[in-house]
mmJSON file of the N, C-alpha and C atoms, coordinates in Angstrom:
{"data_MODEL":{"atom_site":{
"group_PDB":["ATOM","ATOM","ATOM","ATOM","ATOM","ATOM","ATOM","ATOM","ATOM","ATOM","ATOM","ATOM","ATOM","ATOM","ATOM","ATOM","ATOM","ATOM","ATOM","ATOM","ATOM","ATOM","ATOM","ATOM","ATOM","ATOM","ATOM","ATOM","ATOM","ATOM","ATOM","ATOM","ATOM","ATOM","ATOM","ATOM","ATOM","ATOM","ATOM","ATOM","ATOM","ATOM","ATOM","ATOM","ATOM","ATOM","ATOM","ATOM","ATOM","ATOM","ATOM","ATOM","ATOM","ATOM","ATOM","ATOM","ATOM","ATOM","ATOM","ATOM","ATOM","ATOM","ATOM","ATOM","ATOM","ATOM","ATOM","ATOM","ATOM","ATOM","ATOM","ATOM","ATOM","ATOM","ATOM","ATOM","ATOM","ATOM","ATOM","ATOM","ATOM","ATOM","ATOM","ATOM","ATOM","ATOM","ATOM","ATOM","ATOM","ATOM","ATOM","ATOM","ATOM","ATOM","ATOM","ATOM","ATOM","ATOM","ATOM","ATOM","ATOM","ATOM","ATOM","ATOM","ATOM","ATOM","ATOM","ATOM","ATOM","ATOM","ATOM","ATOM","ATOM","ATOM","ATOM","ATOM","ATOM","ATOM","ATOM","ATOM","ATOM","ATOM","ATOM","ATOM","ATOM","ATOM","ATOM","ATOM","ATOM","ATOM","ATOM","ATOM","ATOM","ATOM","ATOM","ATOM","ATOM","ATOM","ATOM","ATOM","ATOM","ATOM","ATOM","ATOM","ATOM","ATOM","ATOM","ATOM","ATOM","ATOM","ATOM","ATOM","ATOM","ATOM","ATOM","ATOM","ATOM","ATOM","ATOM","ATOM","ATOM","ATOM","ATOM","ATOM","ATOM","ATOM","ATOM","ATOM","ATOM","ATOM","ATOM","ATOM","ATOM","ATOM","ATOM","ATOM","ATOM","ATOM","ATOM","ATOM","ATOM","ATOM","ATOM","ATOM","ATOM","ATOM","ATOM","ATOM","ATOM","ATOM","ATOM","ATOM","ATOM","ATOM","ATOM","ATOM","ATOM","ATOM","ATOM","ATOM","ATOM","ATOM","ATOM","ATOM","ATOM","ATOM","ATOM"],
"id":[1,2,3,4,5,6,7,8,9,10,11,12,13,14,15,16,17,18,19,20,21,22,23,24,25,26,27,28,29,30,31,32,33,34,35,36,37,38,39,40,41,42,43,44,45,46,47,48,49,50,51,52,53,54,55,56,57,58,59,60,61,62,63,64,65,66,67,68,69,70,71,72,73,74,75,76,77,78,79,80,81,82,83,84,85,86,87,88,89,90,91,92,93,94,95,96,97,98,99,100,101,102,103,104,105,106,107,108,109,110,111,112,113,114,115,116,117,118,119,120,121,122,123,124,125,126,127,128,129,130,131,132,133,134,135,136,137,138,139,140,141,142,143,144,145,146,147,148,149,150,151,152,153,154,155,156,157,158,159,160,161,162,163,164,165,166,167,168,169,170,171,172,173,174,175,176,177,178,179,180,181,182,183,184,185,186,187,188,189,190,191,192,193,194,195,196,197,198,199,200,201,202,203,204,205,206,207],
"type_symbol":["N","C","C","N","C","C","N","C","C","N","C","C","N","C","C","N","C","C","N","C","C","N","C","C","N","C","C","N","C","C","N","C","C","N","C","C","N","C","C","N","C","C","N","C","C","N","C","C","N","C","C","N","C","C","N","C","C","N","C","C","N","C","C","N","C","C","N","C","C","N","C","C","N","C","C","N","C","C","N","C","C","N","C","C","N","C","C","N","C","C","N","C","C","N","C","C","N","C","C","N","C","C","N","C","C","N","C","C","N","C","C","N","C","C","N","C","C","N","C","C","N","C","C","N","C","C","N","C","C","N","C","C","N","C","C","N","C","C","N","C","C","N","C","C","N","C","C","N","C","C","N","C","C","N","C","C","N","C","C","N","C","C","N","C","C","N","C","C","N","C","C","N","C","C","N","C","C","N","C","C","N","C","C","N","C","C","N","C","C","N","C","C","N","C","C","N","C","C","N","C","C","N","C","C","N","C","C"],
"label_atom_id":["N","CA","C","N","CA","C","N","CA","C","N","CA","C","N","CA","C","N","CA","C","N","CA","C","N","CA","C","N","CA","C","N","CA","C","N","CA","C","N","CA","C","N","CA","C","N","CA","C","N","CA","C","N","CA","C","N","CA","C","N","CA","C","N","CA","C","N","CA","C","N","CA","C","N","CA","C","N","CA","C","N","CA","C","N","CA","C","N","CA","C","N","CA","C","N","CA","C","N","CA","C","N","CA","C","N","CA","C","N","CA","C","N","CA","C","N","CA","C","N","CA","C","N","CA","C","N","CA","C","N","CA","C","N","CA","C","N","CA","C","N","CA","C","N","CA","C","N","CA","C","N","CA","C","N","CA","C","N","CA","C","N","CA","C","N","CA","C","N","CA","C","N","CA","C","N","CA","C","N","CA","C","N","CA","C","N","CA","C","N","CA","C","N","CA","C","N","CA","C","N","CA","C","N","CA","C","N","CA","C","N","CA","C","N","CA","C","N","CA","C","N","CA","C","N","CA","C","N","CA","C","N","CA","C","N","CA","C","N","CA","C"],
"label_alt_id":[null,null,null,null,null,null,null,null,null,null,null,null,null,null,null,null,null,null,null,null,null,null,null,null,null,null,null,null,null,null,null,null,null,null,null,null,null,null,null,null,null,null,null,null,null,null,null,null,null,null,null,null,null,null,null,null,null,null,null,null,null,null,null,null,null,null,null,null,null,null,null,null,null,null,null,null,null,null,null,null,null,null,null,null,null,null,null,null,null,null,null,null,null,null,null,null,null,null,null,null,null,null,null,null,null,null,null,null,null,null,null,null,null,null,null,null,null,null,null,null,null,null,null,null,null,null,null,null,null,null,null,null,null,null,null,null,null,null,null,null,null,null,null,null,null,null,null,null,null,null,null,null,null,null,null,null,null,null,null,null,null,null,null,null,null,null,null,null,null,null,null,null,null,null,null,null,null,null,null,null,null,null,null,null,null,null,null,null,null,null,null,null,null,null,null,null,null,null,null,null,null,null,null,null,null,null,null],
"label_comp_id":["UNK","UNK","UNK","UNK","UNK","UNK","UNK","UNK","UNK","UNK","UNK","UNK","UNK","UNK","UNK","UNK","UNK","UNK","UNK","UNK","UNK","UNK","UNK","UNK","UNK","UNK","UNK","UNK","UNK","UNK","UNK","UNK","UNK","UNK","UNK","UNK","UNK","UNK","UNK","UNK","UNK","UNK","UNK","UNK","UNK","UNK","UNK","UNK","UNK","UNK","UNK","UNK","UNK","UNK","UNK","UNK","UNK","UNK","UNK","UNK","UNK","UNK","UNK","UNK","UNK","UNK","UNK","UNK","UNK","UNK","UNK","UNK","UNK","UNK","UNK","UNK","UNK","UNK","UNK","UNK","UNK","UNK","UNK","UNK","UNK","UNK","UNK","UNK","UNK","UNK","UNK","UNK","UNK","UNK","UNK","UNK","UNK","UNK","UNK","UNK","UNK","UNK","UNK","UNK","UNK","UNK","UNK","UNK","UNK","UNK","UNK","UNK","UNK","UNK","UNK","UNK","UNK","UNK","UNK","UNK","UNK","UNK","UNK","UNK","UNK","UNK","UNK","UNK","UNK","UNK","UNK","UNK","UNK","UNK","UNK","UNK","UNK","UNK","UNK","UNK","UNK","UNK","UNK","UNK","UNK","UNK","UNK","UNK","UNK","UNK","UNK","UNK","UNK","UNK","UNK","UNK","UNK","UNK","UNK","UNK","UNK","UNK","UNK","UNK","UNK","UNK","UNK","UNK","UNK","UNK","UNK","UNK","UNK","UNK","UNK","UNK","UNK","UNK","UNK","UNK","UNK","UNK","UNK","UNK","UNK","UNK","UNK","UNK","UNK","UNK","UNK","UNK","UNK","UNK","UNK","UNK","UNK","UNK","UNK","UNK","UNK","UNK","UNK","UNK","UNK","UNK","UNK"],
"label_asym_id":["A","A","A","A","A","A","A","A","A","A","A","A","A","A","A","A","A","A","A","A","A","A","A","A","A","A","A","A","A","A","A","A","A","A","A","A","A","A","A","A","A","A","A","A","A","A","A","A","A","A","A","A","A","A","A","A","A","A","A","A","A","A","A","A","A","A","A","A","A","A","A","A","A","A","A","A","A","A","A","A","A","A","A","A","A","A","A","A","A","A","A","A","A","A","A","A","A","A","A","A","A","A","A","A","A","A","A","A","A","A","A","A","A","A","A","A","A","A","A","A","A","A","A","A","A","A","A","A","A","A","A","A","A","A","A","A","A","A","A","A","A","A","A","A","A","A","A","A","A","A","A","A","A","A","A","A","A","A","A","A","A","A","A","A","A","A","A","A","A","A","A","A","A","A","A","A","A","A","A","A","A","A","A","A","A","A","A","A","A","A","A","A","A","A","A","A","A","A","A","A","A","A","A","A","A","A","A"],
"label_entity_id":["1","1","1","1","1","1","1","1","1","1","1","1","1","1","1","1","1","1","1","1","1","1","1","1","1","1","1","1","1","1","1","1","1","1","1","1","1","1","1","1","1","1","1","1","1","1","1","1","1","1","1","1","1","1","1","1","1","1","1","1","1","1","1","1","1","1","1","1","1","1","1","1","1","1","1","1","1","1","1","1","1","1","1","1","1","1","1","1","1","1","1","1","1","1","1","1","1","1","1","1","1","1","1","1","1","1","1","1","1","1","1","1","1","1","1","1","1","1","1","1","1","1","1","1","1","1","1","1","1","1","1","1","1","1","1","1","1","1","1","1","1","1","1","1","1","1","1","1","1","1","1","1","1","1","1","1","1","1","1","1","1","1","1","1","1","1","1","1","1","1","1","1","1","1","1","1","1","1","1","1","1","1","1","1","1","1","1","1","1","1","1","1","1","1","1","1","1","1","1","1","1","1","1","1","1","1","1"],
"label_seq_id":[1,1,1,2,2,2,3,3,3,4,4,4,5,5,5,6,6,6,7,7,7,8,8,8,9,9,9,10,10,10,11,11,11,12,12,12,13,13,13,14,14,14,15,15,15,16,16,16,17,17,17,18,18,18,19,19,19,20,20,20,21,21,21,22,22,22,23,23,23,24,24,24,25,25,25,26,26,26,27,27,27,28,28,28,29,29,29,30,30,30,31,31,31,32,32,32,33,33,33,34,34,34,35,35,35,36,36,36,37,37,37,38,38,38,39,39,39,40,40,40,41,41,41,42,42,42,43,43,43,44,44,44,45,45,45,46,46,46,47,47,47,48,48,48,49,49,49,50,50,50,51,51,51,52,52,52,53,53,53,54,54,54,55,55,55,56,56,56,57,57,57,58,58,58,59,59,59,60,60,60,61,61,61,62,62,62,63,63,63,64,64,64,65,65,65,66,66,66,67,67,67,68,68,68,69,69,69],
"pdbx_PDB_ins_code":[null,null,null,null,null,null,null,null,null,null,null,null,null,null,null,null,null,null,null,null,null,null,null,null,null,null,null,null,null,null,null,null,null,null,null,null,null,null,null,null,null,null,null,null,null,null,null,null,null,null,null,null,null,null,null,null,null,null,null,null,null,null,null,null,null,null,null,null,null,null,null,null,null,null,null,null,null,null,null,null,null,null,null,null,null,null,null,null,null,null,null,null,null,null,null,null,null,null,null,null,null,null,null,null,null,null,null,null,null,null,null,null,null,null,null,null,null,null,null,null,null,null,null,null,null,null,null,null,null,null,null,null,null,null,null,null,null,null,null,null,null,null,null,null,null,null,null,null,null,null,null,null,null,null,null,null,null,null,null,null,null,null,null,null,null,null,null,null,null,null,null,null,null,null,null,null,null,null,null,null,null,null,null,null,null,null,null,null,null,null,null,null,null,null,null,null,null,null,null,null,null,null,null,null,null,null,null],
"Cartn_x":[-6.512,-7.194,-6.043,-6.213,-5.013,-5.867,-5.676,-6.441,-5.351,-5.932,-4.981,-6.005,-5.271,-5.994,-4.965,-5.647,-5.23,-5.919,-5.368,-5.642,-5.032,-5.524,-4.95,-6.06,-4.899,-5.445,-4.865,-5.821,-5.024,-5.646,-4.653,-5.304,-4.769,-5.569,-5.465,-5.786,-5.726,-6.533,-8.007,-8.544,-10.155,-10.692,-9.67,-10.428,-9.821,-10.249,-9.473,-10.632,-9.614,-10.572,-9.874,-10.55,-10.186,-10.62,-9.3,-9.917,-9.176,-10.319,-10.232,-10.608,-9.464,-9.476,-9.419,-10.306,-10.108,-10.833,-9.716,-9.842,-9.321,-10.147,-9.793,-9.745,-8.46,-8.462,-8.307,-8.661,-8.809,-7.53,-6.375,-5.498,-5.31,-5.107,-5.028,-4.263,-4.914,-3.865,-2.616,-1.502,-0.103,0.64,-0.263,0.504,1.516,2.891,3.65,3.385,2.816,2.258,3.727,4.504,5.78,6.263,6.39,7.211,6.258,5.353,4.802,5.137,5.353,6.376,5.548,5.146,4.542,5.79,5.616,6.192,5.223,5.726,4.935,5.723,5.229,6.254,6.14,6.896,6.781,5.625,4.682,3.745,2.513,2.788,1.46,1.062,1.6,0.937,1.905,0.889,0.834,0.847,2.329,2.319,2.658,1.942,2.224,2.53,3.457,4.115,4.227,3.275,2.749,3.658,4.715,5.456,4.388,4.157,3.453,4.259,4.96,5.611,5.24,4.066,3.325,2.65,2.291,1.736,2.816,3.724,4.502,4.393,4.334,4.364,4.952,4.37,5.386,6.39,7.397,8.013,7.561,7.393,7.133,7.564,7.862,8.69,7.723,7.898,6.659,7.97,7.652,8.442,8.174,9.227,9.069,9.472,9.034,9.232,9.428,10.788,11.286,11.319,10.373,10.431,11.301,12.352,13.146,12.141,12.268,11.56,12.109],
"Cartn_y":[-9.111,-7.978,-7.335,-6.306,-5.793,-4.803,-5.093,-4.555,-4.041,-2.58,-1.515,-1.26,-1.604,-1.32,-0.457,0.058,1.398,1.412,1.452,1.826,2.992,4.006,5.058,5.211,5.358,5.705,7.318,8.189,9.305,9.775,9.605,10.322,11.569,12.335,13.505,13.843,15.359,15.544,15.355,15.329,15.295,14.522,13.202,11.763,11.185,10.247,9.178,9.165,9.252,8.704,7.795,7.122,5.524,6.183,5.404,5.711,4.716,3.747,2.696,2.731,2.356,2.509,1.447,0.839,-0.261,0.278,-0.381,-0.079,-1.25,-1.711,-2.816,-2.387,-3.067,-2.478,-3.763,-3.78,-4.841,-4.91,-5.912,-5.701,-5.903,-5.071,-5.959,-7.33,-8.112,-9.177,-8.972,-9.607,-9.62,-8.782,-8.679,-7.633,-8.827,-8.255,-9.323,-9.028,-9.834,-9.768,-9.741,-10.547,-11.119,-9.611,-8.273,-7.24,-5.995,-5.827,-4.789,-4.209,-2.717,-1.966,-0.92,-1.163,0.043,1.027,2.297,3.278,4.09,4.545,5.361,6.714,7.663,9.095,9.512,10.293,10.896,11.943,12.304,12.795,12.131,10.542,9.836,9.338,9.51,9.637,8.122,7.274,5.825,5.735,5.034,5.101,3.735,2.799,1.493,1.419,0.855,0.088,-1.035,-1.329,-2.599,-3.047,-3.197,-3.646,-4.346,-4.534,-5.077,-5.476,-6.563,-7.03,-7.701,-8.548,-9.192,-7.764,-6.691,-5.678,-4.778,-5.041,-4.152,-4.569,-3.486,-3.812,-4.957,-5.693,-6.688,-6.326,-6.578,-6.417,-7.241,-6.7,-7.278,-7.001,-7.683,-7.056,-7.22,-6.0,-5.513,-5.453,-6.276,-6.365,-4.99,-4.388,-3.393,-3.603,-3.29,-3.532,-2.071,-2.469,-1.051,-1.321,-0.292,-0.537,0.721,0.209,1.159,1.661,3.02,4.297,4.35],
"Cartn_z":[0.824,1.68,2.74,2.966,3.824,4.93,6.395,7.232,8.137,8.12,9.292,10.473,11.526,12.493,13.717,14.6,15.431,16.681,17.597,19.091,19.957,20.273,21.047,22.222,23.325,24.773,25.219,25.324,25.995,27.106,28.321,29.683,30.058,30.826,31.469,32.382,33.272,34.394,34.088,32.742,32.557,32.403,32.259,31.982,30.83,30.101,29.497,28.074,26.854,25.715,24.999,24.134,23.809,22.18,21.02,19.815,19.108,18.56,17.769,16.132,15.311,13.948,12.975,12.349,11.265,9.98,9.15,7.494,6.795,5.651,5.19,3.649,2.999,1.618,0.827,-0.289,-1.118,-2.33,-2.225,-2.598,-4.418,-5.529,-6.649,-6.877,-7.735,-7.595,-8.558,-8.085,-8.357,-7.32,-6.275,-4.938,-4.626,-4.195,-3.524,-2.027,-1.835,-0.234,0.753,0.501,1.308,1.386,0.537,0.444,0.816,1.344,1.842,2.953,2.641,3.85,4.403,5.746,6.306,7.072,6.928,7.528,8.214,9.253,10.071,10.616,10.483,10.412,11.617,12.323,13.735,13.768,12.857,12.856,12.861,12.617,12.653,11.644,10.284,8.97,8.479,8.395,7.885,6.222,5.696,4.809,4.014,3.679,2.828,1.542,1.15,-0.367,-0.384,-1.328,-1.955,-3.271,-3.324,-4.69,-5.522,-6.907,-7.778,-9.247,-8.898,-9.86,-10.954,-10.622,-11.838,-12.762,-12.377,-12.883,-13.954,-13.841,-14.86,-16.116,-17.035,-18.648,-18.988,-19.905,-20.517,-21.457,-21.767,-23.222,-24.33,-25.534,-26.817,-28.173,-28.568,-30.202,-31.35,-31.822,-32.591,-34.146,-34.864,-36.094,-36.78,-37.685,-38.211,-39.906,-40.922,-42.632,-42.826,-43.792,-44.09,-45.923,-46.133,-47.914,-48.046,-49.084,-49.931,-51.122,-51.337,-52.447,-53.658],
"occupancy":[1.0,1.0,1.0,1.0,1.0,1.0,1.0,1.0,1.0,1.0,1.0,1.0,1.0,1.0,1.0,1.0,1.0,1.0,1.0,1.0,1.0,1.0,1.0,1.0,1.0,1.0,1.0,1.0,1.0,1.0,1.0,1.0,1.0,1.0,1.0,1.0,1.0,1.0,1.0,1.0,1.0,1.0,1.0,1.0,1.0,1.0,1.0,1.0,1.0,1.0,1.0,1.0,1.0,1.0,1.0,1.0,1.0,1.0,1.0,1.0,1.0,1.0,1.0,1.0,1.0,1.0,1.0,1.0,1.0,1.0,1.0,1.0,1.0,1.0,1.0,1.0,1.0,1.0,1.0,1.0,1.0,1.0,1.0,1.0,1.0,1.0,1.0,1.0,1.0,1.0,1.0,1.0,1.0,1.0,1.0,1.0,1.0,1.0,1.0,1.0,1.0,1.0,1.0,1.0,1.0,1.0,1.0,1.0,1.0,1.0,1.0,1.0,1.0,1.0,1.0,1.0,1.0,1.0,1.0,1.0,1.0,1.0,1.0,1.0,1.0,1.0,1.0,1.0,1.0,1.0,1.0,1.0,1.0,1.0,1.0,1.0,1.0,1.0,1.0,1.0,1.0,1.0,1.0,1.0,1.0,1.0,1.0,1.0,1.0,1.0,1.0,1.0,1.0,1.0,1.0,1.0,1.0,1.0,1.0,1.0,1.0,1.0,1.0,1.0,1.0,1.0,1.0,1.0,1.0,1.0,1.0,1.0,1.0,1.0,1.0,1.0,1.0,1.0,1.0,1.0,1.0,1.0,1.0,1.0,1.0,1.0,1.0,1.0,1.0,1.0,1.0,1.0,1.0,1.0,1.0,1.0,1.0,1.0,1.0,1.0,1.0,1.0,1.0,1.0,1.0,1.0,1.0],
"B_iso_or_equiv":[0.0,0.0,0.0,0.0,0.0,0.0,0.0,0.0,0.0,0.0,0.0,0.0,0.0,0.0,0.0,0.0,0.0,0.0,0.0,0.0,0.0,0.0,0.0,0.0,0.0,0.0,0.0,0.0,0.0,0.0,0.0,0.0,0.0,0.0,0.0,0.0,0.0,0.0,0.0,0.0,0.0,0.0,0.0,0.0,0.0,0.0,0.0,0.0,0.0,0.0,0.0,0.0,0.0,0.0,0.0,0.0,0.0,0.0,0.0,0.0,0.0,0.0,0.0,0.0,0.0,0.0,0.0,0.0,0.0,0.0,0.0,0.0,0.0,0.0,0.0,0.0,0.0,0.0,0.0,0.0,0.0,0.0,0.0,0.0,0.0,0.0,0.0,0.0,0.0,0.0,0.0,0.0,0.0,0.0,0.0,0.0,0.0,0.0,0.0,0.0,0.0,0.0,0.0,0.0,0.0,0.0,0.0,0.0,0.0,0.0,0.0,0.0,0.0,0.0,0.0,0.0,0.0,0.0,0.0,0.0,0.0,0.0,0.0,0.0,0.0,0.0,0.0,0.0,0.0,0.0,0.0,0.0,0.0,0.0,0.0,0.0,0.0,0.0,0.0,0.0,0.0,0.0,0.0,0.0,0.0,0.0,0.0,0.0,0.0,0.0,0.0,0.0,0.0,0.0,0.0,0.0,0.0,0.0,0.0,0.0,0.0,0.0,0.0,0.0,0.0,0.0,0.0,0.0,0.0,0.0,0.0,0.0,0.0,0.0,0.0,0.0,0.0,0.0,0.0,0.0,0.0,0.0,0.0,0.0,0.0,0.0,0.0,0.0,0.0,0.0,0.0,0.0,0.0,0.0,0.0,0.0,0.0,0.0,0.0,0.0,0.0,0.0,0.0,0.0,0.0,0.0,0.0],
"pdbx_formal_charge":[null,null,null,null,null,null,null,null,null,null,null,null,null,null,null,null,null,null,null,null,null,null,null,null,null,null,null,null,null,null,null,null,null,null,null,null,null,null,null,null,null,null,null,null,null,null,null,null,null,null,null,null,null,null,null,null,null,null,null,null,null,null,null,null,null,null,null,null,null,null,null,null,null,null,null,null,null,null,null,null,null,null,null,null,null,null,null,null,null,null,null,null,null,null,null,null,null,null,null,null,null,null,null,null,null,null,null,null,null,null,null,null,null,null,null,null,null,null,null,null,null,null,null,null,null,null,null,null,null,null,null,null,null,null,null,null,null,null,null,null,null,null,null,null,null,null,null,null,null,null,null,null,null,null,null,null,null,null,null,null,null,null,null,null,null,null,null,null,null,null,null,null,null,null,null,null,null,null,null,null,null,null,null,null,null,null,null,null,null,null,null,null,null,null,null,null,null,null,null,null,null,null,null,null,null,null,null],
"auth_seq_id":[1,1,1,2,2,2,3,3,3,4,4,4,5,5,5,6,6,6,7,7,7,8,8,8,9,9,9,10,10,10,11,11,11,12,12,12,13,13,13,14,14,14,15,15,15,16,16,16,17,17,17,18,18,18,19,19,19,20,20,20,21,21,21,22,22,22,23,23,23,24,24,24,25,25,25,26,26,26,27,27,27,28,28,28,29,29,29,30,30,30,31,31,31,32,32,32,33,33,33,34,34,34,35,35,35,36,36,36,37,37,37,38,38,38,39,39,39,40,40,40,41,41,41,42,42,42,43,43,43,44,44,44,45,45,45,46,46,46,47,47,47,48,48,48,49,49,49,50,50,50,51,51,51,52,52,52,53,53,53,54,54,54,55,55,55,56,56,56,57,57,57,58,58,58,59,59,59,60,60,60,61,61,61,62,62,62,63,63,63,64,64,64,65,65,65,66,66,66,67,67,67,68,68,68,69,69,69],
"auth_comp_id":["UNK","UNK","UNK","UNK","UNK","UNK","UNK","UNK","UNK","UNK","UNK","UNK","UNK","UNK","UNK","UNK","UNK","UNK","UNK","UNK","UNK","UNK","UNK","UNK","UNK","UNK","UNK","UNK","UNK","UNK","UNK","UNK","UNK","UNK","UNK","UNK","UNK","UNK","UNK","UNK","UNK","UNK","UNK","UNK","UNK","UNK","UNK","UNK","UNK","UNK","UNK","UNK","UNK","UNK","UNK","UNK","UNK","UNK","UNK","UNK","UNK","UNK","UNK","UNK","UNK","UNK","UNK","UNK","UNK","UNK","UNK","UNK","UNK","UNK","UNK","UNK","UNK","UNK","UNK","UNK","UNK","UNK","UNK","UNK","UNK","UNK","UNK","UNK","UNK","UNK","UNK","UNK","UNK","UNK","UNK","UNK","UNK","UNK","UNK","UNK","UNK","UNK","UNK","UNK","UNK","UNK","UNK","UNK","UNK","UNK","UNK","UNK","UNK","UNK","UNK","UNK","UNK","UNK","UNK","UNK","UNK","UNK","UNK","UNK","UNK","UNK","UNK","UNK","UNK","UNK","UNK","UNK","UNK","UNK","UNK","UNK","UNK","UNK","UNK","UNK","UNK","UNK","UNK","UNK","UNK","UNK","UNK","UNK","UNK","UNK","UNK","UNK","UNK","UNK","UNK","UNK","UNK","UNK","UNK","UNK","UNK","UNK","UNK","UNK","UNK","UNK","UNK","UNK","UNK","UNK","UNK","UNK","UNK","UNK","UNK","UNK","UNK","UNK","UNK","UNK","UNK","UNK","UNK","UNK","UNK","UNK","UNK","UNK","UNK","UNK","UNK","UNK","UNK","UNK","UNK","UNK","UNK","UNK","UNK","UNK","UNK","UNK","UNK","UNK","UNK","UNK","UNK"],
"auth_asym_id":["A","A","A","A","A","A","A","A","A","A","A","A","A","A","A","A","A","A","A","A","A","A","A","A","A","A","A","A","A","A","A","A","A","A","A","A","A","A","A","A","A","A","A","A","A","A","A","A","A","A","A","A","A","A","A","A","A","A","A","A","A","A","A","A","A","A","A","A","A","A","A","A","A","A","A","A","A","A","A","A","A","A","A","A","A","A","A","A","A","A","A","A","A","A","A","A","A","A","A","A","A","A","A","A","A","A","A","A","A","A","A","A","A","A","A","A","A","A","A","A","A","A","A","A","A","A","A","A","A","A","A","A","A","A","A","A","A","A","A","A","A","A","A","A","A","A","A","A","A","A","A","A","A","A","A","A","A","A","A","A","A","A","A","A","A","A","A","A","A","A","A","A","A","A","A","A","A","A","A","A","A","A","A","A","A","A","A","A","A","A","A","A","A","A","A","A","A","A","A","A","A","A","A","A","A","A","A"],
"auth_atom_id":["N","CA","C","N","CA","C","N","CA","C","N","CA","C","N","CA","C","N","CA","C","N","CA","C","N","CA","C","N","CA","C","N","CA","C","N","CA","C","N","CA","C","N","CA","C","N","CA","C","N","CA","C","N","CA","C","N","CA","C","N","CA","C","N","CA","C","N","CA","C","N","CA","C","N","CA","C","N","CA","C","N","CA","C","N","CA","C","N","CA","C","N","CA","C","N","CA","C","N","CA","C","N","CA","C","N","CA","C","N","CA","C","N","CA","C","N","CA","C","N","CA","C","N","CA","C","N","CA","C","N","CA","C","N","CA","C","N","CA","C","N","CA","C","N","CA","C","N","CA","C","N","CA","C","N","CA","C","N","CA","C","N","CA","C","N","CA","C","N","CA","C","N","CA","C","N","CA","C","N","CA","C","N","CA","C","N","CA","C","N","CA","C","N","CA","C","N","CA","C","N","CA","C","N","CA","C","N","CA","C","N","CA","C","N","CA","C","N","CA","C","N","CA","C","N","CA","C","N","CA","C","N","CA","C","N","CA","C","N","CA","C"],
"pdbx_PDB_model_num":[1,1,1,1,1,1,1,1,1,1,1,1,1,1,1,1,1,1,1,1,1,1,1,1,1,1,1,1,1,1,1,1,1,1,1,1,1,1,1,1,1,1,1,1,1,1,1,1,1,1,1,1,1,1,1,1,1,1,1,1,1,1,1,1,1,1,1,1,1,1,1,1,1,1,1,1,1,1,1,1,1,1,1,1,1,1,1,1,1,1,1,1,1,1,1,1,1,1,1,1,1,1,1,1,1,1,1,1,1,1,1,1,1,1,1,1,1,1,1,1,1,1,1,1,1,1,1,1,1,1,1,1,1,1,1,1,1,1,1,1,1,1,1,1,1,1,1,1,1,1,1,1,1,1,1,1,1,1,1,1,1,1,1,1,1,1,1,1,1,1,1,1,1,1,1,1,1,1,1,1,1,1,1,1,1,1,1,1,1,1,1,1,1,1,1,1,1,1,1,1,1,1,1,1,1,1,1]
}}}
């Protein structure tokens, strides 16, 4: 499970406001949890990359028969 939390406090001449954010995501099996990479832009956009090497397609050999005509 990936849990994202954020807290923000704004103070101005009119008072103060607080915002709390909590979101939980169930990660698929095979996610490489040691290499999860969060990135926060200047605009406040959070991007999370989670490589899943175990979910890559597996290579397999398919025999091909050649029939001369």
